[in-house]
C-alpha positions in Angstrom: 0.0 0.0 0.0 1.3 3.4 -1.0 2.0 6.0 1.8 2.0 9.6 1.7 4.6 11.6 3.4 3.3 14.7 4.8 5.4 17.9 4.5 7.4 18.5 7.7 7.8 22.3 7.1 5.2 24.6 6.0 6.0 26.4 2.6 6.4 29.8 4.4 9.3 28.5 6.3 10.6 26.0 3.9 14.5 26.1 3.6 15.5 23.7 1.0 13.6 23.7 -2.4 14.6 20.7 -4.4 14.3 21.1 -8.2 13.7 17.8 -9.9 13.7 17.4 -13.7 10.1 16.5 -14.7 11.4 14.5 -17.6 12.8 11.9 -15.1 9.9 10.5 -13.3 12.1 7.7 -11.9 13.5 10.3 -9.6 10.3 11.7 -8.1 9.9 9.3 -5.4 13.6 9.7 -4.0 13.0 13.5 -3.9 9.7 13.0 -2.2 11.4 11.0 0.7 14.4 13.2 0.8 15.3 15.9 3.4 14.0 18.5 1.2 11.5 20.9 2.8 9.8 21.3 -0.6 10.0 19.5 -4.0 9.6 21.3 -7.3 9.0 19.2 -10.4 10.6 21.1 -13.2 8.7 21.4 -16.5 10.5 24.4 -17.8 14.4 24.5 -18.2 14.8 20.9 -17.3 12.6 19.6 -20.3 13.1 20.0 -23.9 10.1 21.2 -26.0 9.7 17.9 -27.7 9.5 16.1 -24.3 7.1 18.6 -22.5 4.0 16.7 -23.2 5.1 13.5 -21.8 6.9 15.1 -18.8 3.6 17.1 -18.1 1.7 13.8 -18.2 4.2 12.1 -15.8 3.9 15.0 -13.3 0.0 14.8 -13.4 0.0 11.1 -12.9 2.5 11.1 -10.0 0.7 14.0 -8.2 -2.6 12.1 -8.7 -1.3 9.1 -6.7 -1.3 10.7 -3.3 1.9 12.6 -3.7 2.3 16.4 -3.2 4.9 18.7 -4.7 5.3 22.0 -6.3 5.7 22.4 -10.2 7.8 24.9 -12.0 5.7 25.9 -15.1 6.8 27.4 -18.2 6.9 31.4 -18.4 3.8 33.3 -19.5 5.1 34.3 -22.8 5.4 30.8 -24.2 2.6 28.4 -25.5 3.7 25.9 -22.9 2.4 28.1 -20.0 -1.3 27.5 -20.9 -0.7 23.8 -21.5 1.0 23.4 -18.1 -1.9 25.3 -16.5 -4.6 23.3 -18.2 -3.0 20.1 -17.1 -2.4 21.1 -13.5 -5.7 23.0 -12.8 -7.4 20.2 -10.9 -4.6 18.0 -9.7 -5.1 17.2 -6.1 -1.4 16.8 -5.2 -0.3 20.3 -6.4 1.1 22.2 -3.6 1.6 25.3 -5.8 3.5 26.5 -8.9 6.6 28.3 -9.5 6.1 30.8 -12.3 9.4 31.0 -14.5 10.7 34.3 -15.7 8.1 36.4 -13.9 8.2 40.0 -15.0 4.8 41.5 -14.0 2.0 41.0 -11.5 -0.3 40.5 -14.4 1.4 37.2 -15.2 1.1 36.1 -11.6 -2.7 36.9 -11.6 -3.2 35.3 -15.0 -1.4 32.2 -13.7 -3.6 32.1 -10.5 -6.8 32.5 -12.5 -6.3 29.3 -14.3 -5.7 27.2 -11.1 -7.8 26.2 -8.4 -8.7 29.0 -5.9 -6.0 29.6 -3.3 -3.3 27.8 -5.2 0.0 29.3 -4.2 2.3 30.9 -6.9 6.1 31.4 -6.4 7.3 34.2 -8.7 10.7 33.5 -10.0 12.7 36.5 -10.6 15.2 35.8 -13.5 15.7 39.1 -15.3 16.4 42.8 -15.0 12.8 43.5 -15.9 11.7 41.1 -13.2 13.7 42.7 -10.7 12.5 46.2 -11.5 8.9 44.9 -11.3 9.4 43.0 -7.9 7.5 45.4 -5.7 4.5 45.1 -8.1 5.0 41.4 -8.2 5.3 40.9 -4.5 2.1 43.0 -3.8 0.1 41.0 -6.1 -2.6 39.0 -4.3 -1.7 35.6 -5.6 2.1 36.0 -5.0 3.1 33.7 -2.2 7.0 34.1 -2.2 9.6 35.4 -4.4 12.5 33.2 -5.7 15.8 34.3 -7.3 16.6 32.8 -10.6 20.3 33.8 -10.2 21.8 31.9 -13.2 19.3 33.4 -15.8 19.6 36.8 -14.1 23.3 36.8 -14.5 23.0 35.9 -18.1 20.5 38.7 -18.6 22.5 41.3 -16.9 26.1 40.3 -17.7 26.9 40.3 -14.0 29.1 37.7 -12.4 28.3 35.4 -9.5 30.5 37.2 -6.8 28.7 38.1 -3.5 29.3 41.8 -4.2 27.7 41.6 -7.7 24.8 39.6 -6.5 24.3 41.7 -3.2 21.9 44.2 -4.8 19.3 41.8 -6.4 19.3 39.6 -3.3 18.8 42.5 -0.9 16.2 44.0 -3.3 14.2 40.9 -3.0 14.4 40.7 0.7 13.4 44.3 1.3 10.6 43.9 -1.4 9.2 40.8 0.4 9.3 42.5 3.7 7.6 45.6 2.5 4.9 43.5 0.9 4.4 41.5 4.1 5.1 38.1 2.4 7.5 35.4 3.5 11.3 36.0 2.9 12.6 35.1 -0.6 14.2 31.9 -1.8 17.8 32.4 -3.0 19.2 30.7 -6.3 21.0 27.4 -6.3 24.6 26.7 -5.9 26.2 24.5 -8.6 28.7 21.7 -8.0 29.2 19.1 -5.1 31.4 21.0 -2.8 29.6 21.0 0.6 31.9 23.6 2.1 31.1 26.0 -0.8 27.4 25.2 -0.5 27.6 26.0 3.2 29.3 29.2 2.6 26.7 30.2 -0.1 23.9 29.3 2.2 25.3 31.3 5.0 25.4 34.2 2.5 21.8 33.6 1.6 20.8 34.0 5.3 23.0 37.1 5.7 21.0 38.9 2.8 17.7 38.2 4.6 16.6 35.2 2.5 15.5 32.1 4.3 15.2 29.4 1.6 17.5 28.2 -1.2 17.0 26.2 -4.4 18.7 22.9 -4.5 19.8 21.1 -7.6 20.4 17.7 -5.9 19.1 15.7 -2.9 22.7 15.8 -1.4 22.4 19.5 -1.2 19.2 19.5 0.9 20.5 18.6 4.3 23.3 21.1 4.3 21.1 23.8 3.2 18.6 23.0 6.0 21.4 23.1 8.6 22.7 26.3 7.2 19.4 28.1 7.2 18.4 26.9 10.7 19.5 28.3 14.1 22.6 26.8 15.4 22.7 25.0 18.6 24.6 27.9 20.1 22.0 30.3 18.9 19.2 28.2 20.3 21.0 28.2 23.6 21.5 32.0 23.6 17.8 32.4 22.7 16.8 30.2 25.6 18.9 32.0 28.1 17.7 35.4 27.0 14.1 34.3 27.3 14.7 32.9 30.7 16.5 36.1 31.8 13.9 38.6 30.5 10.8 36.5 30.7 8.6 35.2 28.2 6.2 38.1 28.8 9.0 40.6 29.1 8.6 41.1 32.8 12.3 41.2 33.3 13.2 43.9 30.7 15.5 46.4 32.4 16.0 49.0 29.6 15.3 49.9 26.0 17.8 47.5 24.4 16.2 44.5 26.2 12.9 44.6 24.2 14.5 44.1 20.7 16.8 41.5 22.2 13.8 39.5 23.5 12.1 39.8 20.2 15.1 38.3 18.4 15.5 35.5 21.0 11.7 34.6 20.6 12.2 34.4 16.9 15.2 32.1 17.0 13.6 30.1 19.7 10.5 29.7 17.5 12.7 28.5 14.5 14.8 26.1 16.7 11.6 24.3 17.8 10.2 24.3 14.3 13.5 22.9 12.7 14.2 20.5 15.8 17.4 22.3 16.9 18.3 21.5 20.5 20.4 24.0 22.4 24.0 22.9 23.0 
């Protein structure tokens, strides 16, 4: 008898977002049982035009068998966009869609209008036009979270992948998300198999105010989860601050204690959510 694995982390707090080529259905189950907080079956860049109909059918079939996942759909300027949405509109296992190459709020609205009411839309920002439109996109009612398509963004702008060059688009998406009162954005992926490089990249993600990261392989999901969670030392600090100042703030002594307590409460909540024990 097939079993369904319930998502452990809500999409608002999901750290690792695993992209899985939709043209390889033999990999869907391994992704589903991995450490990834969220799985995205990719119908866009990962699938050549001639294989899209079969990949789309495989995704629908798998999601109809008591499985749940997100789907990256083709961008709204292509004919594949409508085909993707027509196929996914009533699929019960659809968590939400990631809209490739989002460049306007109208594209998000048009996407949501073709799906079951309340379906979440992740707006993937992959171009200079998309970044300039990010405030409008973030404030669109159907937009759930922003994500950074860093590779295509670099190709569009000619920028390199150095932290300095990428600081502006990352911070722009973080500030825009906060101003629109939506969850913090999801950073682009890190290529390669070097775990130390991935950990450093995820630490940079967190420093820029982003709380999720796209992953290209299952092996990347656990390190990303660790890097985007409070450390045991931070969990210990938060526990001690709350014990000192009181959960209700009754121990606050001066103006600096209130923000300190607020930070401790946030870290403590995340440590509990991600099952991080104080050291």
